[in-house]
Structures are given as structure tokens and as C-alpha cells.
C-alpha positions in Angstrom: -0.4 -25.5 -0.4 -4.0 -26.2 0.3 -7.0 -26.0 -2.1 -8.5 -22.7 -2.9 -10.4 -21.0 0.0 -14.1 -21.2 -0.5 -14.8 -17.6 -1.2 -18.1 -16.6 -2.9 -16.4 -16.5 -6.3 -14.7 -19.9 -5.9 -18.0 -21.4 -4.6 -19.8 -20.1 -7.7 -17.1 -21.5 -10.0 -17.2 -24.9 -8.2 -21.0 -25.1 -8.5 -20.9 -24.2 -12.2 -18.3 -26.9 -12.8 -20.4 -29.5 -11.0 -23.5 -28.5 -13.0 -21.8 -28.7 -16.4 -20.1 -32.0 -15.5 -23.4 -33.5 -14.4 -25.0 -32.4 -17.6 -22.3 -33.9 -19.8 -22.4 -37.1 -17.8 -26.2 -37.3 -18.0 -26.1 -36.9 -21.7 -23.6 -39.7 -22.0 -25.8 -41.9 -19.8 -28.8 -41.1 -21.8 -27.1 -42.2 -25.0 -26.1 -45.4 -23.3 -29.6 -46.0 -22.2 -30.9 -45.4 -25.7 -28.4 -47.9 -27.1 -29.2 -50.5 -24.5 -33.0 -50.1 -25.1 -32.6 -50.4 -28.9 -30.3 -53.4 -28.6 -32.6 -55.3 -26.1 -35.7 -54.5 -28.0 -34.8 -56.9 -30.8 -36.6 -54.7 -33.3 -35.1 -54.2 -36.8 -35.6 -51.6 -39.4 -34.1 -48.4 -40.8 -35.1 -46.1 -38.0 -34.2 -48.5 -35.2 -30.8 -49.1 -36.8 -30.3 -45.4 -37.3 -31.1 -44.7 -33.6 -28.9 -47.5 -32.5 -26.0 -46.4 -34.6 -26.3 -42.8 -33.5 -26.4 -43.8 -29.8 -23.5 -46.2 -30.2 -21.4 -43.5 -31.9 -22.5 -41.0 -29.3 -21.3 -43.3 -26.5 -17.9 -43.7 -28.2 -17.5 -40.0 -28.8 -18.6 -39.1 -25.3 -16.4 -41.7 -23.6 -13.4 -40.7 -25.7 -13.8 -37.0 -24.8 -14.5 -37.9 -21.2 -11.2 -39.8 -21.2 -9.4 -36.9 -22.8 -10.8 -34.3 -20.4 -10.2 -36.4 -17.4 -6.7 -37.4 -18.4 -5.7 -33.7 -18.3 -6.4 -33.5 -14.5 -6.2 -37.1 -13.1 -5.9 -40.8 -14.0 -9.3 -42.0 -15.5 -10.8 -44.5 -13.0 -7.5 -44.4 -11.1 -5.8 -46.6 -13.7 -2.1 -46.1 -14.3 -2.6 -45.4 -18.0 0.4 -43.7 -19.7 0.1 -40.0 -20.6 -2.7 -39.4 -18.2 -2.9 -36.9 -15.3 -1.0 -34.6 -17.7 -1.2 -31.4 -15.6 0.0 -32.9 -12.3 2.7 -34.8 -14.0 3.8 -31.7 -15.9 3.5 -29.3 -13.0 7.2 -28.2 -13.0 7.3 -27.8 -16.8 4.1 -25.8 -16.7 5.6 -23.5 -14.0 8.8 -23.0 -16.0 6.8 -22.3 -19.2 4.5 -19.8 -17.4 7.5 -18.0 -15.8 9.3 -17.8 -19.2 6.1 -16.6 -20.9 5.6 -13.8 -18.4 9.3 -12.8 -18.6 9.4 -12.6 -22.4 5.9 -11.4 -23.2 4.6 -9.5 -20.2 7.7 -7.8 -18.9 9.3 -6.9 -22.3 10.6 -3.3 -21.8 8.9 -1.7 -24.8 5.6 -3.3 -23.9 5.8 -2.2 -20.3 6.8 1.3 -21.3 4.0 1.7 -23.8 1.4 0.3 -21.4 2.5 2.7 -18.6 2.4 5.7 -21.0 -1.1 4.9 -22.2 -2.4 4.3 -18.7 -2.3 8.0 -17.7 -1.5 7.0 -14.1 -0.7 10.6 -12.9 -4.0 12.0 -14.2 -6.0 9.2 -12.7 -4.1 9.7 -9.4 -4.8 13.5 -9.5 -8.5 13.0 -10.3 -8.8 10.4 -7.5 -7.1 12.6 -4.9 -9.1 15.7 -6.0 -12.2 13.9 -4.6 -12.7 14.9 -1.0 -13.7 11.4 0.1 -10.6 9.8 -1.5 -8.3 12.5 0.0 -9.7 11.8 3.5 -9.3 8.1 3.0 -5.7 8.6 1.8 -4.8 10.9 4.7 -6.3 8.4 7.2 -4.2 5.6 5.7 -1.0 7.7 5.7 -1.5 8.7 9.4 -2.3 5.1 10.3 1.0 4.0 8.8 2.8 6.9 10.6 1.2 5.9 13.9 2.2 2.2 13.5 5.8 3.3 12.7 5.9 5.6 15.7 4.6 2.9 18.0 6.9 0.3 16.7 10.0 2.3 17.4 11.8 1.8 20.7 11.1 4.9 22.7 14.4 4.9 24.6 16.5 4.3 21.4 14.5 6.9 19.5 14.8 9.4 22.2 18.6 8.9 22.3 18.7 9.2 18.5 16.7 12.5 18.6 19.0 14.0 21.3 22.2 13.0 19.5 20.9 14.3 16.2 19.8 17.6 17.7 23.1 18.1 19.6 25.1 17.3 16.5 23.1 19.7 14.3 23.2 22.5 17.0 27.0 22.1 17.3 27.3 22.9 13.6 25.6 26.2 14.1 27.9 29.2 14.4 26.2 31.2 17.2 28.5 34.3 17.1 27.3 35.7 13.8 23.7 35.0 14.7 24.1 36.6 18.1 25.8 39.6 16.5 22.9 40.0 14.0 20.3 39.8 16.8 22.1 42.4 18.9 22.6 44.7 15.9 18.8 44.5 15.1 18.0 45.3 18.7 20.5 48.2 18.7 19.1 49.7 15.4 15.6 49.6 16.7 16.5 50.9 20.2 15.3 47.7 21.8 18.6 47.3 23.6 17.8 50.4 25.6 14.4 49.0 26.5 16.2 45.9 27.8 18.5 48.1 29.8 15.4 49.9 31.3 14.1 46.5 32.5 17.5 45.7 34.0 17.6 49.0 35.8 14.1 48.6 37.2 15.0 45.1 38.4 18.2 46.4 40.2 16.4 49.3 41.7 13.6 47.2 43.1 16.0 44.7 44.4 18.1 47.3 46.2 15.0 49.0 47.6 13.8 45.6 49.0 17.2 44.7 50.3 17.9 47.6 52.8 18.2 45.2 55.7 20.8 43.1 53.9 22.8 46.2 53.0 22.8 47.3 56.6 24.1 44.0 57.8 26.8 44.1 55.2 27.9 47.6 56.2 27.9 46.7 59.9 30.0 43.6 59.3 32.6 45.6 57.3 32.5 48.7 59.6 35.1 49.4 62.4 34.2 48.4 65.9 34.4 51.8 67.2 31.9 53.2 64.7 28.5 53.5 66.2 25.8 51.2 64.8 23.5 54.2 64.2 26.2 55.7 61.9 26.4 52.3 60.1 22.7 52.3 59.5 22.6 55.8 58.2 25.5 55.0 55.9 23.7 51.8 54.6 20.5 53.8 54.1 22.4 56.5 52.2 24.1 53.9 50.1 20.7 52.2 49.2 19.1 55.5 48.6 22.0 56.6 46.4 21.9 53.4 44.3 18.1 53.7 43.8 18.4 57.3 42.9 21.2 56.6 40.4 19.2 53.8 38.8 16.3 56.3 38.4 18.7 58.8 36.8 19.9 56.2 34.3 16.3 55.8 33.1 16.7 59.1 31.2 17.5 58.3 27.6 19.8 61.3 27.2 22.0 60.1 30.1 25.7 59.8 29.3 25.8 56.2 30.5 23.3 55.4 27.8 25.7 56.4 25.1 28.4 54.4 26.7 26.1 51.4 26.8 25.2 51.8 23.1 28.9 52.0 22.2 29.6 48.9 24.2 26.9 47.0 22.4 28.3 48.2 19.0 31.8 47.0 20.0 30.4 43.6 21.1 28.6 43.3 17.7 31.8 44.0 15.9 33.8 41.6 18.0 31.3 38.8 17.5 31.5 39.3 13.7 35.2 39.8 13.3 37.0 38.5 16.3 37.8 34.8 16.2 38.4 34.8 20.0 34.9 35.9 20.7 33.5 33.3 18.3 35.5 30.6 20.0 34.2 31.7 23.4 30.6 31.6 22.2 31.0 28.2 20.6 32.7 26.9 23.8 29.7 28.2 25.8 27.4 26.5 23.3 29.1 23.2 23.7 29.1 23.4 27.5 25.4 24.1 27.5 24.6 21.2 25.1 26.7 18.8 27.2 24.9 19.7 30.5 22.5 17.2 32.1 19.9 19.9 32.4 19.8 20.2 28.6 19.5 16.5 28.2 16.6 16.4 30.6 14.9 19.3 28.8 15.3 17.5 25.5 13.9 14.3 26.9 10.9 16.2 28.4 10.4 18.0 25.1 10.5 14.7 23.1 7.9 13.1 25.4 5.6 16.0 25.1 6.0 16.2 21.3 5.5 12.4 21.0 2.4 12.5 23.0 1.0 15.3 21.0 1.8 13.6 17.7 0.2 10.3 18.8 -3.0 12.2 19.8 -3.1 14.0 16.5 -2.5 10.7 14.6 -5.2 8.8 16.5 -7.9 11.5 16.6 -10.4 11.0 13.7 -11.1 14.7 13.2 -7.6 16.0 14.2 -6.3 19.2 12.6 -3.3 17.2 11.2 -5.7 14.8 9.4 -7.8 17.7 8.0 -4.7 19.6 6.9 -3.2 16.5 5.2 -6.5 15.8 3.5 -6.6 19.4 2.3 -3.1 19.2 1.0 -3.8 16.0 -0.9 -6.9 17.4 -2.4 -5.0 20.5 -3.6 -2.2 18.4 -5.0 -4.6 16.1 -6.8 -6.5 19.0 -8.4 -3.2 20.6 -9.5 -2.0 17.3 -11.0 -5.3 16.7 -12.8 -5.3 20.2 -14.4 -1.6 20.5 -15.4 -0.6 18.3 -18.4 3.0 19.3 -18.0 3.0 18.0 -14.4 1.3 14.8 -15.6 3.9 14.2 -18.3 6.7 14.7 -15.9 5.1 12.4 -13.2 4.4 9.7 -15.8 8.0 9.9 -17.0 9.3 9.5 -13.5 6.9 6.7 -12.8 7.9 4.9 -15.9 11.5 5.3 -15.1 10.9 3.9 -11.6 8.9 0.9 -12.8 11.5 0.2 -15.5 14.3 0.4 -13.0 12.5 -1.9 -10.5 10.8 -4.4 -12.8 12.6 -4.8 -16.1 16.1 -5.6 -14.8 14.6 -8.2 -12.5 12.2 -9.8 -15.1 14.3 -13.0 -15.1 14.0 -13.2 -11.3 10.2 -12.5 -11.6 9.8 -15.3 -14.1 11.8 -17.6 -11.9 9.7 -16.6 -8.9 6.5 -17.4 -10.8 8.0 -20.8 -11.8 9.1 -21.6 -8.3 5.6 -20.7 -6.9 3.9 -23.0 -9.3 6.5 -25.8 -8.6 5.8 -25.4 -4.9 2.1 -26.0 -5.3 0.8 -29.5 -4.5 -0.4 -31.4 -7.5 -4.0 -31.3 -6.3 -3.8 -27.6 -5.8 -2.8 -26.8 -9.4 -5.4 -29.3 -10.6 -8.1 -27.6 -8.6 -7.1 -24.1 -9.8 -6.8 -25.0 -13.4 -10.0 -27.1 -13.4 -12.0 -24.3 -11.8 -10.6 -21.9 -14.4 -11.3 -23.9 -17.5 -13.1 -27.1 -16.4 -16.6 -25.7 -17.1 -15.6 -25.1 -20.8 -14.0 -28.5 -21.0 -17.3 -30.2 -20.2 -18.7 -28.7 -23.4 -16.1 -30.8 -25.2 -17.7 -33.9 -23.7 -21.1 -32.6 -24.7 -20.0 -31.8 -28.2 -18.2 -35.1 -28.5 -21.4 -37.0 -27.6 -23.5 -35.0 -30.0 -21.0 -35.0 -32.8 -20.5 -38.7 -32.3 -24.3 -39.3 -32.6 -24.4 -37.2 -35.8 -21.4 -39.0 -37.3 -22.8 -42.4 -36.4 -26.2 -41.6 -38.0 -24.4 -40.2 -41.1 -22.3 -43.4 -41.4 -25.3 -45.6 -41.0 -27.3 -43.7 -43.7 -24.3 -43.8 -46.1 -23.9 -47.5 -45.5 -27.6 -48.2 -46.2 -27.4 -46.2 -49.3 -24.4 -48.1 -50.5 -26.3 -51.4 -49.9 
């Protein structure tokens, strides 16, 4: 794994580390320069000795702490000194310890449950969704995911799946009771008589417009010795009689109307109580569903529906997006205002997290350990040094200053003893 990408945060961390490291090194160099200057000066006296002793002790303290800090991350001066480059050498042990620590202290069931309960996740979610901008954002993201899923599906396979599913579900529907209910409603409202009126009008108009065809049919079936003029008059009379009878049937008090009403009533009763009629209707249903025309119709219906759905999903101001955003806002407001709903949602959320996380905490700890073990040594050194290296440079500064103070104190004590 490579070093950390130079994001702005990482760049700032790296610059701060260089600055503090340069300061600690400059302080050590300054103490060395003071020591060298005092030693080469050849001067003697209490104050010269005090400064020299302080500078010498500061160099010792600064060098010791430089060695200690450097030994954590790498070998000082590249020398193979034992017990140096501690972090790279202990990378696997660090990963195992970190994974175990997370497993035992971060994913402990009671701790996770208490943290989830105190977080008030459902109320925060409700307040967030109640904001119009957040609801619009959430609806946009949901529709984007839906569009990606829809585009990723194989159209031919999906079309086949939809057809198979629709046919399977339609075959489960018992049409006979539904058809009986529909006919019964039409009969009670008198709508079946209106349907009969339309049928009579259609037959009457057809017969009136088909006089020539009726004449040809009469002539073909007439005897050879019957004059054609007689055939024509007979055909005209037949057509006229049919048209007239159709007009008579338009009267609601006609006897045929009562017969038709009784026939519809018998059909309703048979559809509801006669298994033979139900079987016939179901057989007709299966034949219709198995016909190629129905398959072509379903395919056309799917293509049209898919195109409409894709347009709605892609349009920024589509009605689907607006409706979904409105629903999310309403749901968010309802959640934010109802403490009982919040408690129920928090409980479900806690159960879900506990079911997904706690049983697998050993696996999560092992995953963390494996991730750390997979890092290159220089990667883990870079990450740890960026995280704590700046503070470790203060150890060098403190070591230099404390060394100087201790050196001065020892020198003064020695002079007093003398």
C-alpha cells in the first residue's frame, strides 16, 4: 500500500511535522554550538563552567531523546541497532493488538447498545428529512440508484421475467367470480340494458348498410326459376324487417328485454356456483395468456413503461422526484414529532446493528488486524508519524531543555560541595 495521498489535511500534517522536527533539531544544534564555543574559548570560571555543563547535558538529553523518538519509526542513522525501528518490526503485533482492542472495547454489546440508544438516530433522521433541501437531496440519490439498477439489468431477461411473473400471477386469479360480480353490478344498475342498446344499434346499422350483401345471399340460395326481382324484394323485406325488429327491441318494456335480463341473471348464478362455467372461464383465460398476441402486447407495454420510468428518473424536476421528496419530508416530520415512533425505530435500528455487528465482532477485529498487516512498513510508519510525530518532537525539545537544567543543577551542586 502506498503512502498517504497528499490531501490538504495530510499536507498540513506533514508541514507541521517538518516544522516541529526542524525546531527540535535546531535547538540541539544550538546547544552543541554553545558547548563547542565554550570548550574552544579556553575561559574558566563559574559562569563559563555552568554554561558548558548545561550545554553538554542538553546535548546528551537531546541526543538520547532523538534516538528514542527515531528508534520508534526507523533505524537511527541506518545502523542495525537492536530494538530500533520498533513500529515497522512490530507491525503485525500492532495490527493484532489493534484488532483485539476494537473487538473487546469498541464492539462490546452493552457499549454498542448504550451508544445507539443515546444517539437518537431516528429523531436526527426525522429532523434531517423534514428539511426540504435534504428531502430533495435524498430523493435525488434514491432515484439515481434506481436508474442505475434499471440500466444495469439485461432488458431481454428482465422483460422475460416480467412476462413470466405477470402470467403466473394472472393464472392464479379466478376470473369467474370476478366476472359474475361485474355482470351483477351492471345488471343491478341497468347498465347491461345500455350495453344491449349499443349492440342493437350496431346490428341495425350493419344490416342497413349491408343490403347488397343480403340480396346476393338471397339470390344464391333462391331457386333458378324464381325471378331476380322477387329475390331482391325478398332481400329488401328481410333487411327492412331486421332493422324494424331491432328498433322495436330498443323499447325497455319489450318482452325480449326481460328474457335478456333473466339470461344475464342465470349467467351470474352459473359463474358463481357452477364449476363447469368456472373451468371454461379459466381455460379461456389460459388460452388468452398463452397467445403470442398477449406476449407481444406485454412486451410493448413493458417497453413503454420502462421508457416512461427512465424519463421520470432522469428528469431533474419530474413529478416522481417531487412526489418522493414530498413523501420523505412528510415522513421526516412525522418521525421528528412522534416519540413513540422514534422509540420503535431506535429499537429496530439497535436490533439490526446488534445482529449485523456484534456476532461478527471477532471477524471485524480480524479484518482490522489483517488490514494493518497488509500495509507496507513505510506506510504504517508514515501514518503513525503523521498522527503523533509532531507531539513526539516536543519530547526532543523537552529532553534538550531538561538536560540543560539538570546539567546546570549538577554543576551548581558540585561547586557547592567543593
